[in-house]
C-alpha positions as CSV (number, residue, x, y, z in Angstrom):
1,M,-14.7,3.9,30.0
2,A,-12.5,2.6,26.9
3,T,-11.7,5.0,24.1
4,V,-13.3,3.8,20.2
5,A,-9.7,3.2,19.5
6,N,-9.7,0.9,22.1
7,A,-13.2,-0.8,22.3
8,F,-12.5,-1.9,18.7
9,G,-9.1,-3.9,19.1
10,I,-6.9,-1.0,17.7
11,E,-4.4,-1.0,20.4
12,N,-4.0,-4.6,20.0
13,A,-3.8,-4.6,16.0
14,L,-1.1,-1.7,16.2
15,E,0.8,-4.1,18.6
16,K,0.3,-7.3,16.4
17,L,1.7,-4.6,13.5
18,G,4.6,-4.0,15.3
19,V,3.5,-0.5,15.5
20,N,4.7,2.2,17.9
21,K,3.2,5.9,19.0
22,I,6.5,7.4,17.2
23,N,7.7,6.1,14.4
24,K,10.4,6.3,11.9
25,G,9.2,7.9,8.4
26,T,12.5,6.4,6.4
27,S,13.3,2.9,5.9
28,T,15.7,0.5,3.6
29,G,14.0,-2.5,4.9
30,S,14.7,-3.3,8.6
31,N,17.0,-0.4,9.7
32,W,14.7,2.7,9.9
33,F,16.3,6.3,10.3
34,S,15.3,9.7,10.0
35,E,15.5,13.4,11.9
36,G,13.1,14.9,9.7
37,D,9.7,16.7,11.3
38,M,7.0,14.8,12.8
39,I,3.7,13.9,11.0
40,S,0.6,13.4,13.4
41,S,-1.7,10.8,11.9
42,Y,-5.1,11.6,13.3
43,S,-8.0,9.1,13.2
44,P,-11.4,10.8,11.7
45,V,-13.1,8.1,13.5
46,D,-12.9,9.5,16.6
47,G,-10.2,12.3,16.0
48,K,-7.9,11.0,18.3
49,L,-3.7,10.6,17.5
50,I,-3.0,7.4,16.3
51,G,1.0,8.2,16.2
52,K,3.2,9.9,14.7
53,V,5.8,9.7,11.7
54,T,9.1,11.6,11.1
55,T,9.6,12.9,7.6
56,T,12.2,12.1,5.0
57,S,15.2,14.4,4.7
58,H,17.2,14.9,1.8
59,E,19.8,13.2,3.5
60,D,17.7,10.2,4.3
61,Y,16.0,9.8,0.9
62,D,19.8,9.8,-0.9
63,L,20.4,6.9,1.5
64,V,17.4,4.7,1.0
65,I,18.1,5.4,-2.7
66,D,21.8,4.6,-2.3
67,T,20.3,0.8,-0.8
68,A,17.7,0.6,-2.9
69,Q,20.4,0.6,-6.1
70,A,22.2,-1.7,-4.5
71,A,19.7,-4.0,-3.6
72,Y,18.3,-4.0,-7.4
73,K,21.6,-5.4,-8.6
74,E,20.9,-8.7,-6.8
75,W,17.4,-9.0,-6.8
76,R,17.5,-8.7,-10.3
77,K,19.3,-11.8,-10.5
78,V,17.5,-13.9,-9.0
79,P,15.1,-15.9,-11.0
80,A,11.8,-14.7,-11.4
81,P,9.6,-18.0,-9.8
82,Q,11.9,-17.4,-7.2
83,R,11.1,-14.0,-6.7
84,G,7.6,-15.2,-7.0
85,E,8.4,-17.7,-3.9
86,I,9.0,-14.3,-1.9
87,V,5.9,-12.5,-2.7
88,R,4.0,-16.0,-1.7
89,Q,5.6,-15.7,1.7
90,F,4.5,-11.8,1.8
91,G,1.0,-13.0,0.5
92,N,0.7,-15.7,3.1
93,K,1.6,-13.0,6.0
94,L,-1.0,-10.7,5.1
95,R,-3.6,-13.5,5.7
96,E,-2.4,-13.8,9.1
97,L,-2.2,-10.2,9.8
98,K,-5.9,-9.7,7.3
99,E,-7.7,-8.9,10.8
100,P,-5.5,-6.3,12.5
101,L,-4.3,-4.9,9.4
102,G,-7.7,-4.6,8.0
103,Q,-8.7,-2.7,11.3
104,L,-5.9,-0.2,11.2
105,V,-6.9,0.7,7.4
106,S,-10.4,1.4,8.5
107,Y,-9.1,3.5,11.5
108,E,-6.9,5.4,9.9
109,M,-8.6,6.2,6.6
110,G,-12.1,6.2,8.1
111,K,-13.6,3.0,5.9
112,S,-15.9,0.4,6.5
113,L,-14.3,-2.5,9.0
114,Q,-15.7,-4.6,5.8
115,E,-13.9,-2.1,2.9
116,G,-11.0,-2.4,4.9
117,Y,-10.5,-6.4,5.5
118,G,-11.4,-6.5,1.6
119,E,-8.5,-3.9,1.1
120,V,-6.0,-6.3,2.9
121,Q,-7.6,-9.0,0.7
122,E,-7.0,-6.8,-2.5
123,M,-3.3,-7.2,-1.4
124,I,-3.8,-10.9,-1.0
125,D,-5.2,-11.3,-4.4
126,I,-2.5,-9.5,-6.1
127,C,0.1,-11.4,-4.5
128,D,-1.3,-15.0,-5.7
129,F,-2.0,-13.3,-9.2
130,A,1.8,-12.0,-9.1
131,V,3.2,-15.6,-7.9
132,G,1.6,-17.6,-11.1
133,L,2.9,-14.2,-13.2
134,S,6.4,-14.9,-12.2
135,R,6.5,-18.0,-14.5
136,Q,4.9,-15.8,-16.9
137,L,7.0,-13.2,-17.8
138,N,7.2,-14.2,-21.5
139,G,8.6,-12.5,-24.8
140,Q,7.9,-14.0,-28.0
141,T,9.6,-15.0,-31.3
142,I,9.3,-13.0,-34.3
143,P,9.9,-14.4,-38.0
144,S,13.0,-12.4,-39.6
145,E,13.0,-11.7,-42.8
146,R,16.7,-12.7,-43.4
147,P,17.5,-16.3,-43.9
148,G,19.7,-17.5,-40.7
149,H,18.3,-15.1,-38.4
150,V,15.7,-14.9,-35.6
151,M,14.1,-12.3,-34.1
152,R,13.1,-12.5,-30.3
153,E,11.7,-9.9,-27.8
154,Q,12.2,-10.2,-24.1
155,W,11.8,-8.4,-20.9
156,H,14.5,-7.1,-18.1
157,P,13.7,-4.9,-15.2
158,I,13.4,-1.4,-15.4
159,G,15.1,-0.5,-12.1
160,I,13.8,1.5,-9.0
161,V,9.8,1.9,-9.2
162,G,9.0,5.1,-6.9
163,I,5.4,4.6,-5.6
164,I,3.0,7.5,-4.8
165,S,0.0,6.3,-3.1
166,A,-3.3,8.1,-2.0
167,F,-5.0,8.1,1.1
168,N,-8.4,6.5,0.3
169,F,-6.4,3.2,-0.3
170,P,-3.6,3.3,2.0
171,V,-2.3,-0.1,1.6
172,A,-4.3,-1.8,-1.5
173,V,-2.6,0.2,-4.8
174,W,0.8,0.1,-3.2
175,S,0.4,-3.8,-3.2
176,W,-0.5,-3.6,-6.8
177,N,2.6,-1.9,-7.6
178,T,4.9,-4.0,-5.4
179,A,3.7,-7.1,-6.3
180,L,4.0,-7.2,-9.8
181,A,7.0,-4.9,-9.6
182,W,8.8,-7.5,-7.5
183,I,8.2,-10.5,-9.5
184,C,9.6,-8.3,-12.7
185,G,13.0,-7.9,-10.7
186,D,12.4,-4.8,-9.2
187,V,12.9,-2.5,-6.4
188,C,10.1,0.1,-4.7
189,V,10.6,3.3,-3.0
190,W,6.7,3.9,-1.3
191,K,6.1,7.2,-0.7
192,A,2.5,6.9,1.4
193,S,-0.1,9.5,1.7
194,E,0.8,11.9,4.5
195,K,-3.0,11.4,5.4
196,A,-2.7,8.1,6.3
197,P,1.0,7.2,6.9
198,I,0.8,4.6,9.6
199,C,-0.6,2.2,7.4
200,S,2.7,2.1,5.6
201,I,5.0,1.5,8.3
202,A,2.9,-1.5,9.0
203,C,3.7,-2.8,5.8
204,Q,7.0,-2.3,5.6
205,N,7.2,-4.5,9.1
206,I,5.8,-6.9,7.6
207,I,7.8,-7.5,4.0
208,A,11.1,-6.5,5.5
209,A,10.4,-9.4,8.3
210,I,10.3,-11.4,4.9
211,L,13.5,-10.1,3.1
212,K,15.5,-11.1,6.3
213,D,14.0,-14.2,7.2
214,N,15.1,-15.2,3.5
215,N,18.3,-13.7,3.6
216,L,18.0,-11.0,0.7
217,P,18.5,-7.4,0.5
218,E,16.4,-5.1,2.7
219,G,16.4,-2.4,-0.1
220,I,14.0,-4.4,-2.3
221,S,11.2,-2.5,-0.2
222,C,11.6,0.8,1.3
223,I,9.6,3.9,2.2
224,I,9.8,7.5,2.7
225,N,7.4,10.4,4.3
226,G,6.2,13.3,4.0
227,D,4.1,15.9,2.0
228,Y,4.4,16.9,-1.8
229,K,8.2,18.1,-1.4
230,V,9.0,14.5,-0.5
231,G,7.1,13.3,-3.6
232,E,9.1,15.6,-5.5
233,M,12.3,14.0,-4.9
234,I,10.9,10.7,-6.7
235,T,9.3,12.3,-9.4
236,T,12.8,14.6,-10.3
237,D,15.2,11.6,-9.3
238,T,16.7,10.2,-13.0
239,R,17.5,7.2,-10.7
240,V,14.2,6.5,-10.6
241,P,13.2,5.0,-14.3
242,L,9.4,4.6,-13.3
243,V,7.1,6.5,-10.9
244,S,3.4,5.6,-10.5
245,A,1.3,8.2,-8.9
246,T,-2.4,7.9,-7.6
247,G,-4.1,10.9,-6.6
248,S,-6.0,13.9,-8.2
249,T,-5.9,15.1,-11.8
250,R,-3.9,18.6,-10.7
251,M,-1.1,16.2,-9.1
252,G,-1.0,14.3,-12.0
253,R,-0.5,16.9,-14.3
254,I,2.4,17.7,-12.4
255,V,3.8,14.4,-11.7
256,G,3.3,13.8,-15.4
257,A,5.2,17.1,-16.8
258,T,8.2,16.6,-14.4
259,V,8.9,12.8,-15.2
260,A,8.6,13.3,-18.7
261,E,10.9,16.2,-18.8
262,R,13.9,13.8,-17.7
263,F,12.6,11.1,-20.0
264,G,11.1,8.9,-17.0
265,K,8.3,6.5,-17.1
266,S,4.9,7.7,-15.2
267,L,1.9,5.5,-14.5
268,L,-1.0,7.8,-13.9
269,E,-3.9,6.7,-11.8
270,L,-5.9,9.9,-11.5
271,G,-9.5,11.2,-11.2
272,G,-12.7,9.6,-11.8
273,N,-16.3,11.4,-12.6
274,N,-18.0,8.1,-13.0
275,A,-21.5,7.7,-13.7
276,I,-24.7,4.6,-14.6
277,I,-26.8,4.9,-17.1
278,I,-30.1,3.7,-16.4
279,T,-32.3,2.5,-19.0
280,P,-35.9,1.9,-19.7
281,T,-35.5,-1.9,-19.0
282,A,-33.2,-1.5,-15.6
283,D,-33.7,-4.3,-13.2
284,L,-34.3,-2.2,-9.5
285,K,-32.9,-4.9,-7.5
286,V,-29.6,-4.6,-9.6
287,V,-29.5,-0.4,-10.0
288,V,-30.3,0.6,-6.3
289,P,-27.7,-1.9,-4.3
290,G,-25.4,-1.1,-7.5
291,A,-25.6,3.0,-7.2
292,V,-26.1,3.3,-3.6
293,F,-22.8,1.2,-2.7
294,G,-20.9,3.6,-5.6
295,A,-22.1,6.4,-4.5
296,V,-21.8,6.3,-0.4
297,G,-18.8,3.4,-0.1
298,T,-15.8,4.9,1.2
299,A,-17.6,8.0,2.1
300,G,-17.7,8.7,-1.8
301,Q,-13.7,8.6,-1.5
302,R,-13.2,6.3,-4.3
303,C,-11.6,7.1,-7.5
304,T,-14.2,4.6,-8.6
305,S,-17.0,6.5,-6.9
306,T,-20.3,6.4,-8.2
307,R,-21.1,10.4,-9.3
308,R,-23.2,10.7,-11.7
309,L,-26.8,8.5,-12.6
310,I,-28.1,8.8,-16.0
311,I,-31.5,7.8,-15.7
312,H,-34.2,7.4,-18.9
313,E,-37.4,9.8,-18.6
314,S,-39.6,7.2,-18.6
315,V,-38.4,5.4,-15.2
316,Y,-36.7,8.5,-14.2
317,D,-39.5,9.2,-11.0
318,K,-39.4,5.1,-10.1
319,V,-35.5,5.3,-10.0
320,R,-35.1,8.6,-8.5
321,D,-37.7,7.3,-5.5
322,A,-36.2,4.0,-5.2
323,I,-32.4,5.6,-4.7
324,V,-34.0,8.1,-2.0
325,G,-35.9,5.4,-0.1
326,A,-32.4,3.3,0.1
327,Y,-30.8,6.5,1.3
328,G,-33.4,6.8,4.1
329,Q,-31.7,3.1,5.6
330,I,-27.9,4.1,5.3
331,V,-26.6,3.7,8.7
332,I,-23.6,6.0,9.3
333,G,-20.8,5.7,12.5
334,N,-18.1,4.7,13.4
335,P,-16.5,2.6,10.8
336,L,-15.2,-0.6,13.0
337,D,-18.9,-1.1,13.9
338,E,-20.0,-3.8,10.9
339,T,-23.7,-2.5,11.7
340,K,-22.3,0.9,9.8
341,H,-22.6,1.3,6.4
342,M,-20.6,4.9,6.0
343,G,-17.8,6.1,8.1
344,P,-16.0,9.5,7.7
345,L,-14.5,11.6,5.5
346,I,-10.5,11.8,5.9
347,D,-10.2,15.3,7.2
348,Q,-11.6,19.0,7.8
349,D,-10.3,19.9,4.6
350,A,-12.5,17.0,2.9
351,V,-15.7,17.9,4.7
352,N,-15.0,21.6,3.7
353,M,-15.0,20.3,-0.2
354,Y,-18.0,18.7,0.1
355,L,-20.1,21.7,2.1
356,L,-18.8,23.9,-1.0
357,A,-19.8,21.5,-3.6
358,I,-23.3,21.1,-2.2
359,E,-23.8,24.9,-2.0
360,K,-21.9,25.3,-5.8
361,A,-24.3,22.9,-7.1
362,K,-27.4,24.7,-5.4
363,T,-26.2,28.2,-7.1
364,E,-26.2,26.4,-10.4
365,G,-29.7,25.5,-10.1
366,G,-29.3,22.2,-8.7
367,K,-32.3,20.4,-6.8
368,V,-31.4,19.1,-3.6
369,L,-33.3,15.8,-3.4
370,V,-31.5,14.2,0.0
371,E,-30.0,17.0,1.9
372,G,-26.4,16.6,2.9
373,G,-24.6,18.2,5.9
374,V,-22.2,17.4,8.9
375,L,-23.0,15.0,11.7
376,E,-22.7,16.2,15.3
377,G,-23.2,15.1,18.6
378,E,-22.1,11.3,20.3
379,G,-20.3,9.3,18.3
380,F,-19.5,12.2,15.6
381,E,-16.7,14.3,17.4
382,S,-14.1,14.7,15.1
383,G,-16.3,16.6,13.1
384,C,-15.7,14.4,9.7
385,Y,-19.1,12.7,9.3
386,V,-21.2,13.7,6.9
387,K,-24.6,13.0,5.5
388,P,-24.6,11.6,1.7
389,A,-26.2,13.9,-0.4
390,I,-28.6,13.4,-3.8
391,I,-29.0,16.5,-5.8
392,E,-30.8,17.1,-9.5
393,A,-28.3,18.5,-11.8
394,E,-27.3,19.0,-15.4
395,N,-24.1,17.4,-16.8
396,H,-22.8,21.3,-18.0
397,F,-22.8,22.2,-14.7
398,E,-19.0,23.2,-13.5
399,I,-19.6,21.7,-10.4
400,V,-20.7,18.3,-12.2
401,Q,-17.9,18.7,-14.5
402,H,-15.3,17.7,-11.3
403,E,-14.9,15.3,-9.4
404,T,-15.6,16.0,-5.4
405,F,-14.3,13.4,-3.4
406,A,-17.5,13.1,-1.1
407,P,-20.7,11.2,-1.3
408,I,-22.7,13.5,-3.3
409,L,-25.0,11.6,-6.2
410,Y,-26.0,13.7,-9.1
411,L,-29.4,12.8,-10.9
412,M,-29.9,13.7,-14.4
413,K,-32.5,12.8,-17.1
414,Y,-32.1,11.2,-20.8
415,S,-34.5,11.0,-23.4
416,G,-34.3,9.1,-26.8
417,D,-32.1,6.0,-27.4
418,V,-28.6,5.0,-25.4
419,E,-26.6,7.2,-27.4
420,D,-27.7,9.9,-26.2
421,A,-27.1,8.8,-22.5
422,I,-23.4,7.8,-23.7
423,D,-22.9,11.3,-24.9
424,I,-23.8,13.0,-21.7
425,Q,-21.6,10.1,-19.7
426,N,-18.8,10.7,-21.8
427,G,-19.3,14.3,-21.4
428,V,-16.9,15.1,-19.0
429,A,-13.1,15.5,-19.0
430,Q,-12.5,12.3,-16.9
431,G,-12.5,9.0,-17.9
432,L,-12.3,6.0,-15.5
433,S,-14.9,3.7,-14.4
434,S,-18.6,3.4,-16.2
435,A,-21.5,1.5,-16.0
436,I,-24.6,1.0,-17.9
437,M,-28.1,-0.7,-16.3
438,T,-30.1,-2.5,-18.9
439,N,-31.8,-6.1,-20.1
440,E,-31.6,-5.0,-23.6
441,M,-28.8,-6.8,-25.5
442,K,-28.1,-4.2,-28.2
443,E,-27.8,-1.4,-25.7
444,A,-25.2,-3.5,-23.7
445,E,-23.1,-4.1,-26.8
446,K,-23.7,0.0,-28.2
447,F,-22.4,0.9,-24.7
448,L,-18.9,-1.7,-24.9
449,S,-18.6,-0.6,-28.5
450,Y,-15.8,1.6,-29.8
451,A,-18.4,4.6,-30.2
452,G,-19.5,3.8,-26.7
453,S,-17.8,4.3,-23.0
454,D,-15.0,6.1,-23.4
455,C,-13.7,4.8,-20.3
456,G,-10.9,2.4,-18.9
457,I,-13.9,0.5,-17.0
458,A,-17.1,-0.5,-18.6
459,N,-19.6,-2.7,-17.0
460,V,-22.9,-4.2,-17.5
461,N,-25.7,-4.7,-14.6
462,I,-23.0,-3.8,-11.8
463,G,-21.6,-0.5,-10.0
464,T,-19.0,1.4,-11.0
465,S,-17.0,0.3,-8.4
466,G,-15.1,-3.2,-7.1
467,A,-12.6,-3.9,-9.4
468,E,-11.0,-7.2,-9.5
469,I,-7.3,-8.2,-9.9
470,G,-7.2,-9.8,-13.0
471,G,-8.3,-6.9,-15.3
472,A,-5.9,-3.9,-16.0
473,F,-7.2,-1.2,-13.6
474,G,-7.2,2.6,-14.8
475,G,-8.9,5.1,-17.3
476,E,-8.3,7.5,-20.4
477,K,-8.6,10.9,-20.7
478,E,-7.8,13.1,-17.2
479,T,-7.8,9.9,-15.5
480,G,-4.4,9.4,-16.6
481,G,-4.3,6.5,-19.0
482,G,-2.1,4.2,-16.7
483,R,-3.2,0.7,-16.3
484,E,-2.4,-1.6,-13.1
485,S,-3.1,-4.9,-11.4
486,G,-3.9,-7.3,-14.0
487,S,-3.8,-8.4,-17.6
488,D,-0.6,-7.4,-19.0
489,S,0.3,-4.3,-16.7
490,W,3.2,-6.2,-15.8
491,K,4.8,-4.9,-18.7
492,V,5.0,-1.0,-17.7
493,Y,7.7,-2.3,-15.0
494,M,9.8,-3.7,-17.2
495,R,12.1,-2.5,-20.5
496,R,11.3,-4.3,-23.6
497,Q,14.2,-5.7,-25.5
498,T,14.6,-6.9,-29.5
499,N,16.8,-9.3,-29.9
500,T,18.2,-10.6,-33.7
501,V,20.6,-13.4,-34.0
502,N,22.0,-14.5,-36.8
503,Y,23.1,-18.1,-37.2
504,S,23.9,-18.2,-40.4
505,D,27.7,-18.2,-42.4
506,E,26.6,-15.0,-44.0
507,L,25.7,-10.9,-43.2
508,P,22.6,-10.5,-45.0
509,L,21.0,-7.3,-44.3
510,A,17.4,-5.9,-44.0
511,Q,15.3,-4.4,-46.4
512,G,17.7,-6.6,-49.1
513,I,20.4,-3.8,-49.2
514,K,23.6,-4.7,-50.4
515,F,26.8,-3.4,-48.8
516,D,29.7,-5.3,-50.3
517,L,33.2,-4.6,-49.4
């Protein structure tokens, strides 16, 4: 009998992506090397071994940085539109390999196959965005107060960009950073999550082949692998001027402080505690799919997952019953089976955190509406499959104030007007994504105003997850303040320079200062 992996084409996908059972975990492009310990990647889908990756030693790391520095000296000289051409080729290759890479993402991380394909599509989309942007890295001309002078602002590459990514988006977040960094003239060193390292091997194989075909330095794209100790090599390294880190708030505090101590730049994408406000005029046809997908998509393991529903008391019972009813239709199982809505959590540690959070909510006075628990039996042998839970709670509960990376949804009431709901929504330490469901224009505008949502993302009549490439992605407060992807996020990957040119025959000083010799 075929294994789950074979039944859904994983072995074939790995072959197409050039991934072996044993993979060297350090690469400066086409050259692989590492003598470190092994990391074993087990799929949460069926508990089977996908492959092993060697960790990066200090010696390997220094070779990677040396190679990246040498590549940067050449890459920064390439005109930006030509850099965009390389990103275009990368995007086209991703189109060819969308199916096998999406399957690997689903199998190694545990998200549904549709979401796996969607993650690769995000990579393709950011490549398209970056290609256009490569012809628009514009500065500006600034009027000078001095006659015969002109002031200009221009942007230059920053150097090596260190990328530390999380397991829940094992390829997309890396591409958000690299596609923009590459067209800006930077080179990248990527430390993928040790919980999903095989995906990084596949991505490196793809870009390494493109660089080789174009006779470009292999160090433009490098990967390293390992636990937090390998991450520390990046965060403490003065040769890496920018560190982009995605993960927990706890991790972000360490990374931010460490990088700031050496006067480096950090781009932090940290935790979320996202809420949807549901007003009396909200349309249930919009509320239910938005809330349910937000809460159970990726098994609640998105930083933008919906954690809280803040429902007006006048419609609370109706909304509660509709959400609970929808949960009864969720099908849990192997995420590579497209008939399933929700797959497993990433590992046993995540399962334990999920169980502890439910017990904590009960202890604090929460009322369970949809019982959680670990699924057992055929198809659930990995022990990572859990049932999505719904709990009536209060916003001040300690467990509600913290992000639990699992499918636990807290329901709470508000009375009065929308300002009361906004106060509840903002009453947490995180500030990533938020949403309001309303057909009242005044409520929507209040939510979006300066006195409304304090999050980096604020949506009306859509859920908290599902960001598009064109907009800047990120949040405030303990979410870290970083912005990735669209809008003018490219500026973080470059250094700003102000130029003043005197084309007159005299040297007037600013502010009318006289200095006669």
